[in-house]
C-alpha positions in Angstrom: -18.7 -38.3 -112.6 -22.4 -38.5 -111.3 -21.9 -42.2 -110.6 -18.9 -41.5 -108.4 -20.7 -38.8 -106.5 -23.7 -41.1 -106.1 -21.5 -43.9 -104.8 -19.7 -41.6 -102.3 -23.1 -40.3 -101.0 -24.4 -43.8 -100.6 -21.2 -44.8 -98.7 -21.5 -41.8 -96.4 -25.2 -42.4 -95.9 -24.6 -46.1 -95.1 -21.8 -45.4 -92.6 -23.9 -42.8 -90.9 -26.8 -45.2 -90.4 -24.4 -48.0 -89.2 -22.9 -45.7 -86.6 -26.4 -44.5 -85.5 -27.7 -48.1 -85.3 -24.6 -49.1 -83.2 -25.2 -46.2 -80.9 -28.9 -47.1 -80.4 -28.1 -50.8 -79.8 -25.4 -50.0 -77.3 -27.6 -47.7 -75.3 -30.6 -50.0 -75.5 -28.7 -53.0 -74.2 -26.9 -51.1 -71.4 -29.6 -51.6 -68.8 -33.1 -50.9 -67.5 -33.8 -47.8 -65.5 -36.7 -49.5 -63.6 -34.4 -52.3 -62.5 -31.7 -49.8 -61.7 -34.1 -47.9 -59.4 -35.1 -51.2 -57.7 -31.5 -52.0 -57.1 -30.8 -48.5 -55.8 -33.7 -48.9 -53.3 -33.1 -52.5 -52.3 -29.4 -51.8 -51.5 -30.5 -48.9 -49.3 -28.5 -46.3 -51.3 -31.1 -43.6 -50.3 -30.1 -44.0 -46.7 -26.9 -42.1 -47.4 -27.6 -40.4 -50.8 -30.5 -38.2 -51.9 -32.1 -37.7 -55.2 -34.2 -34.6 -55.8 -34.4 -33.9 -52.0 -35.3 -37.5 -51.0 -32.8 -39.5 -49.0 -29.9 -39.2 -46.6 -27.1 -36.6 -46.3 -24.2 -38.8 -45.3 -23.2 -39.2 -49.0 -23.2 -36.8 -52.0 -26.5 -35.7 -53.6 -27.1 -37.8 -56.7 -29.7 -35.5 -58.3 -27.2 -34.5 -61.0 -25.2 -37.7 -61.2 -26.4 -38.1 -64.8 -23.8 -35.4 -65.7 -21.0 -37.8 -64.8 -19.6 -40.4 -67.1 -20.6 -44.0 -66.9 -17.0 -44.9 -65.9 -17.1 -42.4 -63.1 -20.3 -43.9 -61.7 -19.1 -47.5 -62.1 -15.9 -46.6 -60.3 -17.8 -44.8 -57.5 -19.8 -47.9 -56.9 -17.0 -50.5 -57.1 -14.1 -48.3 -55.7 -15.8 -45.5 -53.8 -12.6 -44.4 -52.0 -10.8 -43.8 -55.3 -12.4 -40.3 -55.8 -14.1 -38.8 -52.9 -16.6 -35.9 -53.4 -15.6 -32.6 -51.8 -17.0 -32.2 -48.4 -17.6 -35.9 -47.7 -15.6 -38.7 -45.9 -14.7 -42.0 -47.4 -17.4 -44.1 -45.6 -19.1 -45.8 -48.6 -18.4 -49.6 -48.8 -17.4 -51.1 -52.1 -20.1 -53.0 -53.9 -17.6 -55.2 -55.8 -18.8 -58.7 -55.3 -22.2 -57.5 -54.1 -23.4 -56.0 -57.4 -22.8 -57.5 -60.8 -21.6 -55.5 -63.8 -25.2 -55.8 -65.1 -26.6 -54.4 -61.8 -24.4 -51.4 -62.2 -25.4 -51.0 -65.8 -29.0 -50.8 -64.7 -28.1 -48.3 -61.9 -26.3 -46.1 -64.5 -29.2 -46.2 -66.8 -31.5 -45.2 -63.9 -29.2 -42.3 -63.0 -29.1 -41.2 -66.7 -32.9 -41.3 -66.8 -33.1 -38.7 -64.1 -32.0 -36.1 -66.7 -34.8 -37.1 -69.0 -37.3 -36.8 -66.1 -36.0 -33.4 -65.2 -36.4 -32.2 -68.9 -39.9 -33.4 -69.1 -40.8 -31.7 -65.8 -39.5 -28.4 -67.2 -41.5 -28.9 -70.4 -44.7 -29.4 -68.4 -44.3 -26.1 -66.4 
């Protein structure tokens, strides 16, 4: 009986770590926030969008974009007219053919990093 319980616990433990390792690998390989910020800036996104009070007002504020799903962000970049934020007009061009999937992965990771920066600012206060 003890052998069966031990075997079950080892199996559960192994599955847990395989799932955890897969999660870390997926997140790590998704993109680079530094490159994402560079792409955001080089494409002039800040001319229309703002983050933490910096940037334009033509497009939605992206300060809390990290709360949105990766799919939502990707769709907003490649098909901006599909879902239009309340209070804004459909004026953003599609970046399909301009940005690669990898570019968008980097931008998404940059946006997601804004949440971590916000948390560390709160801890320092």
